[in-house]
N, C-alpha and C positions, 0 to 999 in steps of 0.2 A: 558106815564111811567114817575116818578119823579128818578133823579139822587140815591135819597135814596134808591128805590125800585130796581133801576137796581142793586145796590153794594148789597141788601140782594139777590138777584137770582144770583148772584157773587157769593157770599159763599154758597148757592146751587150746582149751576151749574157754576164753575168760565171759564172765558176767558182764555185759554191756548193757546200756541201756541207749535203746535208738530213740523212734520217734514219740513215741509212748510207753516208755516202760522198759522192762526187761521180761523178754520174751525167749521160750527153747523147746525142744523135744522134750514131751514127760519122761522120764526114767534115762535119757542121755544126758539133757544140759538140765533139766527143770526136774530137781530130786529134793527130796523133803531134808536132805542134809545143807543146800545151797538156799532153800526158802529160809530154813534156820539159821542163816549165816546173815543172809543181804536183811530180812524182814529188823533185826532189832538195830542193826548199824543203818535203816533209813531211820526208824525210831528216833535215832539218838540225833541223826542229823536234821530231823523235823524240828526236834526240841532245840536246839540249837537255832535254828532261822525263827521259828515262831514261838520259841517256850515265854521270852518275856512279853509278847504282845498279847498271848492268851492266858498265862498264870494258867496252863495246864499239864496236867501229865497224862492226858488221855489218847489212845489212839482208837480211831475203828479199822477193825479189819472187816472185808466185805468180800463175796465171790461172787460166781456166774454160776451159769448149769454146764458146766465142761467136765470131763472126766475128773474124776476126786478134788471136783476145785473146793467142796467144801473138807476134805480133809488135808487140805494144804492150808486151807484157812487157819480150819482148828491149830496146824503144827506151828502157823506165824503167830498166832497169837500167844500159844505157850512160849516161843522167842520171844516174844515184847514182853511180855511179863515179867520173861526170866530175868530182864537186864533194867526190872524196876520202874516199867510201864503200867497203868492200868489204862485194860482194853475193853472196848464195846465189838463184841463180836454177835455181827448177824445172823438171827436164827433160821436165816433164809438167804435163797436167792435174789439177786435185786438188779436194777440197772447200774452199772457204773457212777453215773451222776445222781443217783440216789444217797450213794455214799461219801461223794464230796457235799453235796447240800447237807450231810449229816454230821460231816468234818465242820463246816460251816455255824450251820444252827446250834449246835451241840458245844461248840465251841472247845471243840478239839485240836490237837498238835496238827494234824490231816489222816490221811486215811491210807491202807494198804490193801490192796482190791487184787485178789487172784482174777484174773481175766486172761485172755488172748484175743480179744477183739472178734476181728474179724479171721485169724488165721486159721487153718486146717485142722483137722480134729486132735491130730498129732502132738499141737504144741498147745502150753500154759502158758500164762505170765504173771509178772507182778507191777502194778500199776501206782506211783507212789502218787499222792492228793495233799497238799498244802492246805492249811488251816482256813484259807480265805476260798477254799472250794474250787480247785482247781486243779490241774496237772502243776507242778513243780517244775521251775525253768531249769536249763541244763547245765545251768552251774553247782544247783544244787543236786542232782542226778553223778555230776563229775564229781562231786564229793564222795556221796556214797561209793563210787566207784573204788576211788583214792583208800578208803579205811577198810575195804573187805581185804586184802591182806595182814591186817592187826586182828583180825576175828573181834571175838566178842566174849564178853568177862561178863562173868551171873551177878547179879546183885544180890547183896547177904539181905535185902527185904523185897522179896517178888511184888509186884504190881498186882491189883484184883481183876478178875475178868467178870465180866456178866452180859448176856444175851440182849440184846434189843431188835424189833421189828424196825428195818428202815421205812418201807412200805408209808405207812400211815401222813407221818410228817412231808414226804416229799410230793405224794398223791396233793396231799392239800395245799401244798406251796403251787404248784404247778395249776392247779384249778385258779389260783386268784390270778392268773398272767391272762387269760382270755375267758371273752366271754362264754360260758360252757352253756348256759340255756337253748341259746337259738340252734346249736349243733345237736344237741338231745332232741330239741322238739323236730327238727330236720328229720333225724333218723326216725323217729317215733313215727313221723308221720308218711312217712314211704319217699320224703322228698329226697332225701340222701344215703348214699350205703356204701358204708366204709368197708373195704376189706384190710386186713392189715396179718402180713405174712413176718411172723415173730423170729423165724428160720431158728426155731426150737432153744431160743436165746429168752436172755431176764427179761428179756421187754413183754414176756408172754403174761396177759391180762390189765397189762398196764392203761392201755387205753380204756377200757372197760370200767376200773377202779376209778378213775378221774372222770368217765362222762358219764357212769353210774348208769348205763343201757347197756346192752349188749350189742357186737357187733360180729361179721365177720372176720375170725381170728382162724389162720391158718398156719402149720406147722408149730401147735401149740404146746404139744408134749415134748418130754425133755427127752434128748437122743444126743449122746456125746459125739455119734459118727457124723451128725448132721446131714445124715439119710446120703453118707457116699461124699457131700459137696464139700462147703465152706460156709460158713454164716456170714456171707459179705455179700452186701445189696447189689448186687450186679444180675445182669438180663440172663447168664446161662445157669443160675440158681433157683429162678424164679417161672420156671414154664406151670408149674400148678397155680399161681397166683395170676398168669397173663389167662389160661384157662378157665378161671372159674372169673373172669372179669369181661371175658367176652360170651361166656355163654349165659352170664346173668346180661348184659347190655342185651342182647338178641331176645329176650323173655321182657324184659324192662326198659324198653328205648327211651321213655319218658323219664325226668329227675335225674339228679348227680352221683355220678359213682366215682369213688376216690381210693385209690388203691395204696397201701402205705408198706414200705419194707422198714426193718428194722435188724439190725446186724447182732453178733454175738451177745456185747453186753451194754447195746442200745445207746451206743453215743455217735450212731452212725444212723442216716435215714436216707432212702428213696423213694419214691410213688412211682404210681402208674396211673396215668389218664384213664378218663374212660370209657376209649376205646380201647384199651390193654396197651400203649404206647408204654416205654419204660422213660421214666423222667428223674437225671440225677441231678443230686443238689447245683450241678451248672443251670440247672432248671430252675428248679427252687429258691437259690441264693436270689436270685434278681424279682423275683417274683415277693418272698419273704420282703425284701428292701421297700418295695412298692407299698407291700400291703402294711407294715410298719412304718412308714411316712407317710403318705397318705392316711389311712383307715386310722390307726390310731395314732398320727400327729406328734410321732416318736421321732427325737434329733439324735445327731450323734455321729461317730464317725463307722465306717465300711471297713472291714479289715479281708485280704483275700490273699492266698497263697499264691505262689507262682504260678501253680498250676490250675487256677482259676479262671474262669471266662472272659475275654473281654466285655462282655457285653454287661458284668459286674460296674465295671467303674462306668463303663456309659450311663446305666441307669442313677448311681450312685453322682453323675454330674447332672443329670435330668430332674433331682432333686436336690442337687445344691447341698450333697454331703461331702465331706471330707473321706478322702481314702487312703487306707496304708495298705501295702505289698508285703509278706514275711515269707521266708522259707514254708516248706511243707513242715506240717505238725504240731496240732493244735497245742500245744505247750508256748507257741512261738505269740501264738493270737493267745493265749491266756494271761502271758506276761504285760502284753499290750494292752489285753481289757483292766490290768491294773492300775495304769498309771494315765488312761485315755477317756472320756465320753465316749460311749460306745452304742452305735445302733444294731452294729452285727457282724458275728466275724465267721468267717466260714472257709472252708477247704474243699475241692473237687472230691474228695472218697468221703464225701457225707458228710464230714462234723458239722453243724452249725452251734453256735452260741449266740447269747442277747444280752446286750445291758441292760434288763430289765430283772437277769437275775445272776446265777454264779457265772463267775470268770468259766465255762465249762461248757462242751458239745454235749449237747443231750437230744436225743432223738425225739422222745416225747412230747417235750417241749415243740420242736417243731410241727409235730405231725398237727400235734393241735392248732396253731398258728395255720398251718396250710388248712385243716378243715375250717376253719374261721374265714379264712380268705376266699373258702370255695363258696362258702354260707353267705357270706353278708353279698359279694358279685352275686350270686347267683350261676356261676360260667365255670366250665371246666378250666382244670389247672394248663392244659395246651393254651387255651383258649385268650388266657391270661398270660403265658407267656410269647403269644403271636404278638398280641397288643403292645406290648414289651420291645417286642424289632420292631414294630412299626414306628413306635413312639421315637425312641432311639436312631432308626433308620440303619440300624446294625445288627447285618442278617448272617448267620455261621453254622459249621456243624462238627460239632466236638467227638472225639472218641479218644479210645485210652486201651492198651495191649499190655499186659502184663507176661512177658517172656522166660518161661524157664531157661534157667544157665545149666551146664553139668555141671557145673564145679565154683566154688569160692574162688577158683586159680581162675576160672575163665571170667570171671569178674573183674580179676584186679588186671586181667589183658585188655580186658575193654576199656577200661577207667584208664589206664596207662596210655591206650590211644588216643582218646579223648583228650589227655593231658600234654600230649607229645607232638599231636599231628593234628590238631583244631580243623572242624568240619571249614568247607569252605562254599559249598555247593549240598544243596538235600533237595533231590527228589525235581532235580533241573532249575531250582530255586538260588539265586544266591544268597549267602545267609552275610545281613546288614547289621547286625548285631548280638553278641552272646554274654546272657546273664551267668553268671556260677553260681549265687549265693546257696542255691541246693540245687547241684545237677546240672545241667548243660540246657539254657535255654535259649533256643537259635532262634531268633525274626530272621524271617524271609522274606523277597524283593516283594514277592506279591500279597503282603500283609498276614501270610499265615504264621504260625509257631509251633514248633518242635520242640518237645523238653524231655530230656536223658535222662535219668536217674536210678537209681539203686537201692532194692530193698534193704534196710538195717538187720533186717532179722534171717531172710532166706537168701538163694543164688538164685534172683529173680531181678529181671531189667523191664523197669516201667516207661512206656514209652505213652507220652500222650499229645493230641494235637488237636488245635483248632481253625479251623478254614473255610474258605468260604462256603464250599459244597462238600455234600459228603463224599461225594471222588476224590475232590483235592485231599480232603482227608485222608483216606483210603491209600491212597498213591502215594503221600508222605510216610505213615505206619509201616508201610508195604517196607520202601525204601531203607527205612529204620531197622526192622529185621534180615531184609538182607544183608545191611551195613554188619549189624551184629552178628550175624552167622559167617560172615567172611573176613573176621577178624581173627 
C-alpha cells in the first residue's frame, strides 16, 4: 500500500490513540504499512519530548505473544531505524512493563510495544511509552496523530539495530521490591500454593523467574486465538482456574491458596481467593493500600480512576493518605505519578502501579505484593478484604457489564441521548449528581453509583455499578442494559 493509499484509509478509519495506545483489527486497520507510518513518527515525537533530558537516540521495541506480534515489531524497528534512530529490539516476548522498565533503565527515548493488551484475538496494537518508564500523556499521542498526514522521510544515515533480552533486568528489579525469601519458603514448605493463569500471554514464566521456584501456571503455551476467548482477567474466561483451585482445596484444606490472573501483556491483574471466588482489582487495591501503608510503612498519595470502588477512599482516609481521582486510562495515573509522591495508583480494570517503581501498571509486581501480603498476614485475600470493610464500616457490591453494540452508529446515538436528555432517575432512584470527566457517572439517592462509558476501540458500551448489595447492583445494571436497548 502506498503512503497516499494509506492516508486515504486513514480518512475512512483514522488511526487514533485510545486510553492506552492505538489498536485495530489485524489486516484491516492494523497493517504493516500503517505500523511503518506510526512507529517512526512516534519515535520522532519521543525525541522531541525526551531527547534533551536523555541525550539519547535509542528506541526500545517490544511485543507480546499475539498473532505476528514479533513480525510487526521487526517491521516497526526497521521503520524507526530508517529515520535515523538506534533501535533495541526485544529477542522475545515480554510483559509491557518490562519494556517500560527497559526504556528508563537503559536511558532510551521511550518504547514502542506491539500489543493489544486484553482485546480479542483479532486485534493488535501499538503502545507508546516515555523515557520515564510509563505511558505517555494524551498531549503526546495527539502530537503523533497530528503528524500522521505528513508521512515520514527516510534519513540519509539510518540508525543501528540490536537485539536485547528484557527479562533479566526486569525480574531483578521486581525482586528488590518485595521480600522474596518468605514467599519462596512458604511455597516450598507447602504452606502456600500459587496458581497463575497467564491467559496465553506475556506473563508466562514471569513469577517462576522472580521467585526461583515452580508454581502452578495455567495456559502457559502461546495461543494467538486465546482458546476462543480474550486474554482479559474476567470470570467468564477463568473456568479452568476456578476448577483447579476448588479441586486443590478439597484435597488440601489446610494452608493458603492464591490464584493470580494476568492479561495478555501482563499489565493488568485479578485474583482468586482460596475458595475459588473471583477478586477484581476493586478488592485488591484496598488490600494493597493497607499492606503498603502498614506492613511496609510507605506513604504517599492514592490515585484511583472514577470507576474505582468507594472503599478505596475509605481505606485511604483510614490511613491518613491523600486521594486523587482521574479519568479512566492508566496514562492519567502515570501523568499524576510524575508530579506527586504516590503510594499506589489503580484502575478498576486491573491496572495497578506503585510509587516504589516506574509510573506504570505492572501485574507481576502487583502479584508479588499480593503474595507478600498473604504470607505476612497468614490470611486469605477475602479475609483481608472483609476486615477492611469492617474497619471502614463500608460494605458494597460491585459489578460491570460490557455490552456489545450493533455498530458505531448505535454508539453515537446513545451518546447523543446522554448529552441531549440527561438521566434524572435510574432503577427507581433519583440522580443526585453526574460526573462527566470520563463518560457519565451518576450518583443515586441510595448511595449507589452507575457509570456509563464507551470503549475507545470497539462498539462496546461499558456499564459499571457499585451499590449496597449485589441485588441492587444487578438491578441497576439491568436497568442500564434495558435503557441502552431502548434508545
